[in-house]
Phi, psi and omega in degrees: 000146178255130180299139183071011175281156176259138185220156171256131183264161180286146176302327179306323183292318179297324176293321177301316179302314180295318181298325180283344177112003181276163180260128173201164180259082182269359181246040184266050180059219179271354181279128174233140181295159175270139182240136170268123185256130180240131182291138176290141181287337188245324188255113181297130178092353179260137178233164175247119182261117181256119179298138179221150180200169176288124185289341182296344180276357183271154177284164178300323180294320178295314181299320178298319179295315179300318180293322177300315179296316182296333182273352179292154178299151182303332181289342178275120183305325181301340176293345180260359185293328185222162171213139175251114181262149181255122172229224173290339174212167181285132178246135178262127175251120180264082190294321180291351177257022182291157176229141166289148182207155175237161186305329178308329184261010176270128180277308180194166176287147171273126185240154173223128183054037176078007180239138177300128180278122178239131177285117184245343182293117186304318180301315179295312179302312182298318180290321177298314180295318179298312182291322178298318180299321178294317180297316183289328176294317177297316179299324181291334177275331181228080182306137179061030177295319182275151188299339182279354178063060184305315184295316180295319179295316180301312180299318179298314181292326177295321176296321176298316180296322179297322179294330183281340182285125180272137180297144179280127178237149182256000000 
């Protein structure tokens, strides 16, 4: 996986989230959200998948709520729930709805014009990483605070990664 790349995740992962007790929309027909993946700083093979979408599909009430959160002072955690990135169109990143993920649950790269889409704009990357760190720091103090049950999913995936590691023999 390439950091800051956009990916489509497998339906199996969304079912796994539900099985673990987290909230997600795994029965949304064939549509699955696009996720921007950021590599975890400590755990090799673990990434953080941030749902992203075109903001133009949102209602005025939703847009108003996102803007309200974005205008809150930085000390308010809700200011980190969302980010609106500028590309050829406005993209909404739902940072508080992030999931830990491993490559096994990635279905395929999200492409545009035959090329894998990678977020390269430094301002967007810096804000996504800053806000994600705040969300994850809060989650570490209050496990499973967010409806997707970030901590339980992370623990499950760490166990999966541990099973994949082959013991070293001499």
